[in-house]
N, C-alpha and C positions, 0 to 999 in steps of 0.2 A: 502495499500500499503506499508505504515513503518514497519507493523508486517509481509509482506512478503517475505521486503528488508532485514528485522535482520535473518529472516529464514533459508533464501537466503546464507545469507553473513557467520553465522552458518555452514549450509549444506557449504559452497564451503572450512570455515576453517580444519573438520571434515575431510572433500577428501583430505586435501595437508596433515593433520596429517596423514590418514591415508597412503600417497604413500610414505612417508619417513619410514614409518619400517621395521628393517633391519632382522625381521623373520617370518617365513610361519607361517601361520593359523593352529594349532594342531586339527589334524585328523586322518583317519586312516592310510595315506599316511606315515602322519612324524612317529609315532609309527614304522611302519615296518620299515623306513629307517633306524631308530636311532636305532634299533636292530643292521640290516646289516652291522650298520657302526662301532657299536661295535666289531661284532664280526672277521671285519676286521681288523680293530684295534689290537685286539690279536693276531691273524694269521699273518698277513703284519710285524707286528712287530718281531714274532719270523723267519720269511722267510729270513727275512733279516741279523738278526742277528744269526742263523746258517745255512741257506741254502745256504745264499749268501757268506755266512761267513766277512760280515765285523765287526760282533763283538759289542757288544754291547753299547761299548763307538762310535764306532764312525757310528753305526745305530742312537742312539739318538744322535749327532750333525749334521749330514745329516737330518733327518726326523724334529729336531728345527727351523734348519731352511728353509726350507722348507715351514714348520706349518706357520712360520713369516711374510715370501715374503706372502702367501694366505693368512695371516690374515690381513696382510696392504689391500691387494685390495679387503678383507671384508669390512674396516673400510673406506671406499673410494670411494664404490659404493655409492647411495645415496637410493638404498631401495631394497630388498630381492629379491636377484638372484640365482635361486635354484641352479646354478652349482657352486657357490663360495661358498654360504651359504653351502651345503652337501659337499664340498671338504676340505673344515675349519673344518667342524666334522668328515670330514677320519680324516683326518691331528692328529686332538689336541687327536682323540681316542690313534690315536699310539703312539703321544707325552707322555698321559698322564699314558698309558702301561709302556712305556718304565721309566719315570719317578717313576712307582712303583720297576719295575726288577734292577733299578738301586741302590735303596734306599735295597735291600733285599737280590741280587743277589749278586753286588760289594761290600755292605758298612755292610753285613750282619745283618740287619735290621728288627727282628722279623715278620710278616706277622698281629699280634696280635697289636703289635706298630703303624704298619703302618695302619694298618685299622684306628684309634685311633686317630695318629694324623690327616690325612686327613678327621677324620670328624669333630673334631676342625676348621680346616684349613676352611670346607665349613660352618660350624655353622659361623664361624666370618664374612666369604664375606659374608653369609647374614645377617649377626646382621648391619653391616659396613652400605652395598645399601641401608638396611633399612631405617635405622639414615639417609643415606643421600638423599635420593628418595623416600621415605613414602610409596612404594611397592616394589613386587618382580614380579609384571605379566611379562612374556614376550609380553604382548602385546600392553607394554609400551615403548619399543627398538627402541627410537626415535632419541636418541642424545648419543654422541659421549662417555660420564660418564655411562652411561645406559650398552651401548655396552659392555662398559669396563668390569663393575661389571659381564655380564650378560659372556663372557668367559671365566672371570678368575672364577664363579662359575662350568660352562661347564668343565672347565680343572682339576677340582678339583673332581667333580662325575668320572668323568672316573677314576683320579688314586685311588678313592675311592672303585669304583667299580671292578676295576683289585684287588685292596687288597684283598676286601669282598670276592668276588669269591674264588682268590686262598688260603684264609685263608678256605674259606666251602671245596673247591674240594680237597686238599691237604692235611692241616693239618687238617683240620679238620675226613679226611677221607672218606669222605662222597661222591667221586666220581663225575664226570664230569656232568654225564647225571641227577643222585640224586642232583646236586645243580642246572642244569638249573631249573627241576620241582621246585624245593624248592621257587627259584625265583620269577618264571610262578605264581607260587602259590599266593605272598605276593604282584605281580601285580594285579592278580586278585580280593584281599582283598581288594585296595586301589582302584579299580574301582567300588568295591560293595561299600565303602562309600563314594564313590563321584556320583553317579548316583543314587543310591538304599538310601543313607541316607544324600544325600545331605551334604558330608565334604566340605570344603572350597578349592574351585577349584584349589587355588597357590597352598598351600600345597599340594596337593594330587600330582598336575603335578611333585614336586620337585623332591614327596618323587620318584613314579613312574620313572622319569629319573635316577634316581640315581640307583634300581634297574632291570633297562633295559641294564648296564652299564656290574653285572657278571651274567646278563642271557646272552648276545652278547659272554660274553667271554665264557662262559661253553660250549654253542652251540661247539664257534669253535673249543674251546682245543677237546671236544667231536670226533665231526669232522677229526678232524687235526693230532690226537697224535693215535700213534701205538697201534695195538693190547692189547700188552701186557702192556701198560700205562693207561690203560682202555678208550683209543677211537675208534674209531670205521678203523683208517687207512689210512684218504682219501690224508693226509699230506694239510702241509701251502700251496703249490703252485696251487694246485687242489681247496682248500675251499675258501682260499682268490678270487682266479679270476672269481669261483662262485658268488661269493658276491658279486663283483665288478661290474660281469657284470650287475648283478640284481639292484646293487645303478644306473648302469647307464643308463638302460631301465627305471626307476621308476625316477629317475630325467628328463630325455629326456620327459618323458611324463608327468611331472607334466609343464616343460618347457613350452610345445605346451597349455594345457588345461585352463593350471593357477589353473589348482584344489584346490589348499592350498596356492592363494594370495586373497587381501581382492577384491570383483568385481567391487567394488568406485575406486581404483585406476584406 
């Protein structure tokens, strides 16, 4: 009987900890929505900046304010809520794009230097995070401090991915679709390393997370940019609308089905 009690108590504690998880389970849905969010981050920033005519500075201030508000809500909720979480990802994608655009367009910082700076910033974030928490696993995001590290890392992955995507597509003149194929191939290599060679799950996750940003950005630019600029000419309005609609449908499905949530919660 005492042994059964201890087991029950441990199970209850594990369930309580799982209930506090602030991030989704990493499934195929996770990666699909992540790529969709990165695409929206690229096209929505261009839409507000160019089509709506807000300009880069006003767009940056507006989207940063919205992001901060939603991020506060994300910190306040006690567990993973699909709508809140993925809205935060969409907005941080836009803000990450705008940070890179401000550095390159407004301040004239080269894409090479921007990519290097954000790579160092992301590495430093991981180093401090691991030194403090002894883990970088997203399955451990159950405290405010770990969640703060998590979102800071996410911000730098988006900024780094934007810079790296622009570097390959524009500075190296590979073009949008070639860049998309390149980053998709790199993600495939990471997947083979993880599931074929049993590489470290945490390391491969974060590498793939960084690479999905330039993949999504390249796809967004390829679809939205005019034909004379190497795109399909669908425009930022249509591209953003289609991808946002797909995100909404998937998030609604996950909210109802709970397919990306721990079933013990």
